[in-house]
C-alpha positions in Angstrom: 15.4 24.0 6.8 11.7 24.5 7.2 11.5 25.7 3.6 13.1 22.5 2.5 10.7 20.4 4.6 7.7 22.3 3.2 8.9 21.9 -0.3 9.3 18.2 0.2 5.9 17.9 1.8 4.2 19.6 -1.2 5.6 17.0 -3.5 2.9 14.3 -3.9 5.4 11.7 -5.1 7.6 12.2 -2.0 4.6 12.1 0.3 3.5 8.8 -1.4 7.0 7.4 -0.9 7.0 8.4 2.7 3.6 6.9 3.5 4.2 4.0 1.2 7.3 3.3 3.3 5.1 3.5 6.5 2.6 1.1 4.9 5.4 -1.3 3.9 6.7 -1.1 7.5 3.2 -1.9 8.9 3.0 -4.8 6.4 6.5 -6.2 7.2 6.2 -5.9 11.0 2.8 -7.7 11.1 4.1 -10.3 8.7 7.2 -11.0 10.7 5.5 -11.0 14.1 2.9 -13.5 12.8 5.5 -15.7 11.1 8.3 -15.6 13.6 6.6 -14.9 16.9 3.3 -16.7 16.6 4.5 -19.3 14.0 1.5 -18.8 11.7 1.9 -20.1 8.2 3.7 -17.5 6.0 0.9 -17.4 3.4 -1.8 -16.8 6.0 0.5 -14.2 7.7 1.1 -12.6 4.3 -2.7 -12.2 3.7 -3.4 -10.8 7.1 -0.5 -8.3 6.9 -1.6 -7.2 3.4 -5.2 -6.6 4.7 -3.9 -4.5 7.6 -1.6 -2.6 5.2 -4.5 -1.9 2.8 -6.6 -0.4 5.6 -3.7 1.8 6.8 -2.8 2.8 3.3 -6.3 4.0 2.5 -6.4 6.3 5.4 -3.0 7.9 4.9 -3.4 8.1 1.1 -6.8 9.7 1.4 -5.8 12.2 4.0 -2.1 13.0 3.4 -1.1 12.0 -0.1 -4.0 12.8 -2.3 -6.0 15.0 0.0 -9.2 13.4 -1.1 -12.5 14.8 0.0 -15.8 13.2 -0.6 -19.2 15.0 -0.4 -21.2 11.9 0.6 -20.8 8.5 2.2 -21.6 7.0 -1.1 -18.5 8.7 -2.6 -16.4 7.5 0.3 -17.7 4.0 -0.2 -17.0 4.1 -3.9 -13.5 5.5 -3.4 -12.7 2.9 -0.7 -14.1 0.1 -3.0 -11.9 1.2 -5.9 -8.9 1.4 -3.5 -9.5 -2.1 -2.1 -10.0 -3.5 -5.6 -6.7 -2.0 -6.7 -4.9 -3.2 -3.7 -6.4 -6.7 -3.9 -5.1 -6.9 -7.5 -1.5 -6.1 -6.3 -2.0 -8.5 -3.3 -2.1 -11.3 -5.8 1.3 -10.1 -7.1 2.6 -9.9 -3.6 1.3 -13.2 -2.3 2.1 -15.1 -5.5 5.5 -13.5 -5.7 6.4 -14.4 -2.1 5.2 -18.0 -2.7 7.2 -18.4 -5.9 10.4 -16.8 -4.4 10.2 -19.0 -1.3 9.0 -22.3 -2.7 10.8 -22.4 -6.1 13.8 -20.1 -5.7 14.4 -20.9 -2.0 14.7 -17.3 -0.8 14.2 -16.3 2.9 10.6 -15.4 3.6 11.5 -11.9 4.8 13.6 -11.2 1.7 10.9 -12.4 -0.7 8.4 -10.2 1.1 10.7 -7.2 0.9 11.3 -7.7 -2.9 7.7 -8.0 -3.7 7.0 -4.8 -1.8 9.1 -2.7 -4.2 7.0 -3.8 -7.2 3.7 -3.4 -5.2 4.5 0.1 -4.0 5.2 1.3 -7.6 2.1 -0.3 -9.1 -0.1 0.9 -6.2 0.9 4.5 -6.7 -0.3 4.5 -10.3 -3.5 2.7 -9.3 -4.2 5.3 -6.6 -3.3 8.3 -8.6 -5.2 7.4 -11.8 -8.0 5.1 -10.8 -8.9 5.7 -7.1 -8.2 9.4 -6.2 -8.4 10.8 -9.7 -11.4 12.9 -8.8 -9.3 14.9 -6.4 -7.7 16.8 -9.3 -9.4 20.0 -10.4 -12.1 19.3 -13.0 -11.9 21.1 -16.3 -15.0 22.3 -18.1 
């Protein structure tokens, strides 16, 4: 059993799916608490939950998924900057998608949020792998 767990852990895609699921959970829990407990507008709640998820995702992606190490604070800043820019681009997909699904299609807010998460998780993986944490791969001379 431990061999299987280790094998799964060493698969970057599976680690990303696991931590992407955790990030989605953070996003959905914050969104639902803000909307249904505190009765905050769903668009405002969506933006707040996405920001919290971005911060959580950076930490877990850096440490556990892509094992990124930076040699200076400048590198950390640039990596974080690229990460946030990538996530902000998908935030527009998410916020806009939720708005369209709720306002024009009439879906439940939680369902619209969940559906957009599937698209966002996939796009974010490619942004992280090829644009943000790309320097973690061995360099070739």
